[in-house]
C-alpha positions in Angstrom: 0.6 7.9 6.8 3.1 9.0 4.0 3.5 9.7 0.7 7.3 10.1 -0.3 10.1 9.5 -2.7 12.7 8.0 0.0 12.9 4.3 0.7 11.3 3.0 4.2 12.5 0.8 6.9 10.1 -1.7 7.5 11.3 -2.9 11.0 11.1 0.8 12.0 7.4 1.2 10.7 6.5 -1.9 12.7 7.8 -0.4 15.7 6.4 2.9 15.2 2.9 1.0 14.8 3.4 -0.5 18.2 4.9 2.4 20.2 3.6 2.6 23.6 0.5 0.5 23.5 1.8 -2.7 24.8 -2.1 -4.1 24.2 -1.5 -5.5 20.6 -1.8 -9.2 20.1 -1.4 -9.2 16.6 0.1 -7.0 14.0 -0.4 -7.6 10.0 1.7 -5.8 7.5 2.0 -6.1 3.6 5.0 -4.6 1.6 4.8 -4.4 -2.0 7.7 -4.5 -4.5 8.3 -3.3 -8.0 8.2 -6.5 -10.2 10.8 -7.3 -13.0 7.9 -8.4 -15.1 4.5 -7.7 -15.4 2.0 -8.9 -18.0 4.7 -11.0 -19.6 6.7 -7.7 -20.3 10.0 -7.0 -18.8 9.8 -4.0 -16.4 13.4 -1.7 -16.6 11.6 0.7 -14.0 8.5 2.2 -13.0 7.2 5.7 -12.6 4.6 6.6 -9.8 2.8 9.8 -10.0 0.3 11.0 -7.4 -2.1 14.2 -6.9 -0.7 15.6 -3.7 -3.4 16.3 -1.2 -6.1 14.4 -3.2 -3.8 11.3 -2.7 -3.1 11.4 1.3 -6.8 12.1 1.9 -7.7 9.1 0.2 -5.1 6.9 2.1 -6.4 8.6 5.4 -10.0 7.8 4.4 -9.0 4.5 3.7 -7.3 4.0 7.2 -10.4 5.4 9.0 -12.5 3.0 7.3 -10.3 0.2 8.2 -10.7 1.5 12.0 -14.3 1.8 11.7 -14.7 -1.7 10.3 -12.7 -3.8 12.7 -11.1 -3.2 16.5 -8.0 -1.7 15.1 -5.6 -0.2 17.5 -3.1 1.6 15.0 -2.8 1.7 11.1 -0.5 3.3 8.9 0.6 3.4 5.2 3.6 4.4 3.6 3.4 5.0 -0.3 6.2 6.0 -2.3 6.2 8.0 -5.8 8.8 8.7 -8.4 11.2 6.4 -10.3 11.8 2.8 -8.8 13.7 -0.2 -10.0 12.4 -3.6 -9.8 13.0 -5.2 -6.6 12.4 -1.8 -4.8 9.6 -1.3 -2.2 6.5 0.6 -3.4 4.0 0.5 -0.3 3.6 -0.7 3.4 0.6 -1.4 5.3 0.5 -1.8 8.9 -2.3 -2.8 11.0 -2.2 -3.7 14.8 -5.2 -5.0 16.9 -5.8 -7.4 19.7 -6.5 -10.2 17.6 -5.1 -11.6 14.3 -8.7 -11.6 12.7 -9.0 -8.0 12.5 -5.4 -7.3 11.8 -5.2 -9.6 8.8 -8.8 -8.5 7.5 -8.0 -4.5 8.0 -4.4 -5.0 6.4 -6.2 -6.7 3.3 -8.9 -4.2 3.0 -6.7 -1.1 3.2 -4.3 -2.5 0.3 -7.3 -3.5 -1.6 -8.7 -0.3 -1.3 -5.2 1.7 -2.2 -5.1 -0.4 -5.5 -8.4 0.6 -6.2 -9.1 4.0 -4.8 -6.0 5.9 -4.0 -5.2 8.4 -7.0 -1.8 7.1 -8.0 -0.8 6.7 -11.8 2.0 4.3 -12.7 4.3 4.0 -15.7 6.3 1.0 -16.7 9.4 1.3 -18.8 10.3 -1.9 -20.7 12.1 -3.0 -24.0 9.4 -1.6 -26.1 9.3 2.0 -24.1 6.8 3.4 -21.6 3.3 2.0 -20.8 0.8 3.5 -18.6 -0.4 0.6 -16.2 -4.1 0.2 -16.6 -6.2 -0.6 -13.5 -7.0 -4.4 -13.4 -10.6 -5.9 -13.1 -9.1 -8.6 -10.2 -8.2 -5.7 -8.3 -11.8 -4.3 -8.5 -13.2 -7.6 -8.0 -11.2 -8.0 -4.7 -12.1 -4.5 -3.4 -15.9 -5.2 -4.3 -15.9 -8.1 -1.7 -15.4 -5.6 1.1 
């Protein structure tokens, strides 16, 4: 688990997720990117802020919940902070399990909870200046199904 300013290598993260186990039958991953448009508004860049210590604890808690709900073999999250440009990677979630159903569900759960429960603040810069990104009802609805 990492909160960092540097970009990440998805292939290396997946290799690390699988390191030495050889029992996995499935790996589900999610990679999120900065969009060039959000809510019909051009996005020139995005700045992500977090509360050090609290954010990492929140992510660890989310991963622990995933492991309690499904038979997860390994789980990891990398989330970037700082100034990001459209097309850049923001977040990676990886879950391994013996079977695909658990991997898919745990990965989706982790991402839904990251969107709604991890303390990150996003500000987008567009043609009309900077705007803080508000929480979306659709994200809360997705997380509410768990």
